[in-house]
DOFI-762227 format. One record per residue: residue in three letters; x, z, y of N, C-alpha, C in turn; residue number from 1. Coordinates in nm, 2 decimals. Layout:
residues N
res:ala, n_px:X, n_pz:Z, n_py:Y, ca_px:X, ca_pz:Z, ca_py:Y, c_px:X, c_pz:Z, c_py:Y, n:NUM
...
***
This chain:
residues 45
res:met, n_px:-1.34, n_pz:-0.63, n_py:-0.69, ca_px:-1.27, ca_pz:-0.54, ca_py:-0.78, c_px:-1.34, c_pz:-0.53, c_py:-0.91, n:1
res:phe, n_px:-1.27, n_pz:-0.51, n_py:-1.02, ca_px:-1.33, ca_pz:-0.50, ca_py:-1.15, c_px:-1.35, c_pz:-0.35, c_py:-1.18, n:2
res:pro, n_px:-1.46, n_pz:-0.32, n_py:-1.25, ca_px:-1.50, ca_pz:-0.17, ca_py:-1.27, c_px:-1.40, c_pz:-0.10, c_py:-1.36, n:3
res:ile, n_px:-1.36, n_pz:0.02, n_py:-1.32, ca_px:-1.27, ca_pz:0.10, ca_py:-1.40, c_px:-1.34, c_pz:0.22, c_py:-1.44, n:4
res:asp, n_px:-1.31, n_pz:0.26, n_py:-1.57, ca_px:-1.37, ca_pz:0.39, ca_py:-1.62, c_px:-1.32, c_pz:0.51, c_py:-1.53, n:5
res:pro, n_px:-1.41, n_pz:0.59, n_py:-1.48, ca_px:-1.37, ca_pz:0.70, ca_py:-1.40, c_px:-1.27, c_pz:0.79, c_py:-1.46, n:6
res:glu, n_px:-1.28, n_pz:0.82, n_py:-1.59, ca_px:-1.19, ca_pz:0.90, ca_py:-1.67, c_px:-1.05, c_pz:0.84, c_py:-1.67, n:7
res:leu, n_px:-1.04, n_pz:0.71, n_py:-1.69, ca_px:-0.91, ca_pz:0.64, ca_py:-1.69, c_px:-0.85, c_pz:0.65, c_py:-1.55, n:8
res:leu, n_px:-0.93, n_pz:0.64, n_py:-1.45, ca_px:-0.88, ca_pz:0.64, ca_py:-1.31, c_px:-0.83, c_pz:0.78, c_py:-1.28, n:9
res:met, n_px:-0.90, n_pz:0.89, n_py:-1.33, ca_px:-0.85, ca_pz:1.02, ca_py:-1.31, c_px:-0.71, c_pz:1.04, c_py:-1.38, n:10
res:tyr, n_px:-0.70, n_pz:1.00, n_py:-1.50, ca_px:-0.57, ca_pz:1.01, ca_py:-1.57, c_px:-0.46, c_pz:0.93, c_py:-1.50, n:11
res:leu, n_px:-0.50, n_pz:0.82, n_py:-1.44, ca_px:-0.40, ca_pz:0.74, ca_py:-1.37, c_px:-0.35, c_pz:0.81, c_py:-1.24, n:12
res:lys, n_px:-0.45, n_pz:0.87, n_py:-1.17, ca_px:-0.41, ca_pz:0.95, ca_py:-1.05, c_px:-0.32, c_pz:1.07, c_py:-1.09, n:13
res:ile, n_px:-0.36, n_pz:1.14, n_py:-1.20, ca_px:-0.27, ca_pz:1.25, ca_py:-1.24, c_px:-0.13, c_pz:1.21, c_py:-1.28, n:14
res:phe, n_px:-0.12, n_pz:1.09, n_py:-1.35, ca_px:0.01, ca_pz:1.04, ca_py:-1.38, c_px:0.09, c_pz:1.00, c_py:-1.26, n:15
res:ile, n_px:0.03, n_pz:0.94, n_py:-1.16, ca_px:0.10, ca_pz:0.90, ca_py:-1.04, c_px:0.15, c_pz:1.03, c_py:-0.97, n:16
res:val, n_px:0.06, n_pz:1.13, n_py:-0.96, ca_px:0.10, ca_pz:1.26, ca_py:-0.89, c_px:0.22, c_pz:1.32, c_py:-0.96, n:17
res:phe, n_px:0.21, n_pz:1.33, n_py:-1.09, ca_px:0.32, ca_pz:1.39, ca_py:-1.17, c_px:0.45, c_pz:1.31, c_py:-1.15, n:18
res:thr, n_px:0.44, n_pz:1.18, n_py:-1.15, ca_px:0.56, ca_pz:1.09, ca_py:-1.13, c_px:0.62, c_pz:1.12, c_py:-1.00, n:19
res:cys, n_px:0.54, n_pz:1.13, n_py:-0.89, ca_px:0.59, ca_pz:1.16, ca_py:-0.76, c_px:0.66, c_pz:1.29, c_py:-0.75, n:20
res:ile, n_px:0.59, n_pz:1.39, n_py:-0.81, ca_px:0.65, ca_pz:1.53, ca_py:-0.81, c_px:0.79, c_pz:1.52, c_py:-0.88, n:21
res:phe, n_px:0.79, n_pz:1.46, n_py:-1.00, ca_px:0.92, ca_pz:1.45, ca_py:-1.07, c_px:1.03, c_pz:1.38, c_py:-0.99, n:22
res:phe, n_px:0.99, n_pz:1.27, n_py:-0.93, ca_px:1.08, ca_pz:1.19, ca_py:-0.84, c_px:1.14, c_pz:1.28, c_py:-0.73, n:23
res:trp, n_px:1.05, n_pz:1.36, n_py:-0.66, ca_px:1.10, ca_pz:1.44, ca_py:-0.55, c_px:1.19, c_pz:1.55, c_py:-0.60, n:24
res:ile, n_px:1.15, n_pz:1.61, n_py:-0.71, ca_px:1.23, ca_pz:1.72, ca_py:-0.77, c_px:1.37, c_pz:1.67, c_py:-0.81, n:25
res:lys, n_px:1.38, n_pz:1.55, n_py:-0.87, ca_px:1.50, ca_pz:1.49, ca_py:-0.91, c_px:1.59, c_pz:1.46, c_py:-0.79, n:26
res:leu, n_px:1.52, n_pz:1.40, n_py:-0.68, ca_px:1.59, ca_pz:1.37, ca_py:-0.56, c_px:1.65, c_pz:1.49, c_py:-0.50, n:27
res:ala, n_px:1.57, n_pz:1.60, n_py:-0.49, ca_px:1.62, ca_pz:1.73, ca_py:-0.43, c_px:1.74, c_pz:1.78, c_py:-0.51, n:28
res:tyr, n_px:1.72, n_pz:1.78, n_py:-0.64, ca_px:1.83, ca_pz:1.83, ca_py:-0.73, c_px:1.96, c_pz:1.75, c_py:-0.71, n:29
res:asp, n_px:1.95, n_pz:1.62, n_py:-0.70, ca_px:2.07, ca_pz:1.54, ca_py:-0.68, c_px:2.14, c_pz:1.57, c_py:-0.55, n:30
res:val, n_px:2.06, n_pz:1.59, n_py:-0.45, ca_px:2.12, ca_pz:1.62, ca_py:-0.32, c_px:2.19, c_pz:1.76, c_py:-0.32, n:31
res:leu, n_px:2.12, n_pz:1.86, n_py:-0.38, ca_px:2.18, ca_pz:1.99, ca_py:-0.39, c_px:2.31, c_pz:1.99, c_py:-0.48, n:32
res:met, n_px:2.31, n_pz:1.92, n_py:-0.59, ca_px:2.43, ca_pz:1.91, ca_py:-0.67, c_px:2.54, c_pz:1.84, c_py:-0.60, n:33
res:arg, n_px:2.51, n_pz:1.74, n_py:-0.52, ca_px:2.61, ca_pz:1.67, ca_py:-0.45, c_px:2.67, c_pz:1.76, c_py:-0.34, n:34
res:arg, n_px:2.59, n_pz:1.84, n_py:-0.27, ca_px:2.64, ca_pz:1.94, ca_py:-0.18, c_px:2.73, c_pz:2.04, c_py:-0.25, n:35
res:his, n_px:2.68, n_pz:2.09, n_py:-0.36, ca_px:2.76, ca_pz:2.19, ca_py:-0.44, c_px:2.89, c_pz:2.13, c_py:-0.48, n:36
res:arg, n_px:2.89, n_pz:2.01, n_py:-0.53, ca_px:3.02, ca_pz:1.95, ca_py:-0.57, c_px:3.11, c_pz:1.93, c_py:-0.45, n:37
res:leu, n_px:3.06, n_pz:1.89, n_py:-0.34, ca_px:3.14, ca_pz:1.87, ca_py:-0.22, c_px:3.20, c_pz:2.00, c_py:-0.18, n:38
res:arg, n_px:3.12, n_pz:2.11, n_py:-0.18, ca_px:3.17, ca_pz:2.24, ca_py:-0.15, c_px:3.28, c_pz:2.29, c_py:-0.24, n:39
res:glu, n_px:3.27, n_pz:2.26, n_py:-0.37, ca_px:3.37, ca_pz:2.29, ca_py:-0.47, c_px:3.50, c_pz:2.22, c_py:-0.44, n:40
res:his, n_px:3.49, n_pz:2.09, n_py:-0.41, ca_px:3.61, ca_pz:2.01, ca_py:-0.39, c_px:3.68, c_pz:2.06, c_py:-0.26, n:41
res:arg, n_px:3.61, n_pz:2.10, n_py:-0.16, ca_px:3.67, ca_pz:2.15, ca_py:-0.04, c_px:3.74, c_pz:2.28, c_py:-0.08, n:42
res:his, n_px:3.69, n_pz:2.36, n_py:-0.17, ca_px:3.74, ca_pz:2.49, ca_py:-0.21, c_px:3.88, c_pz:2.46, c_py:-0.28, n:43
res:asp, n_px:3.89, n_pz:2.35, n_py:-0.36, ca_px:4.01, ca_pz:2.33, ca_py:-0.44, c_px:4.13, c_pz:2.30, c_py:-0.35, n:44
res:arg, n_px:4.10, n_pz:2.23, n_py:-0.23, ca_px:4.21, ca_pz:2.19, ca_py:-0.15, c_px:4.27, c_pz:2.31, c_py:-0.07, n:45
***
């Protein structure tokens, strides 16, 4: 392994964590919106 600056590694870890959090929030939001839309469509009929 090539040596990495600890500060850079810390920033990289933070970036990965934030990316994961953002991904899960977006996924949860998409699922909730899909359910909401399905419920609305059932309402219309």
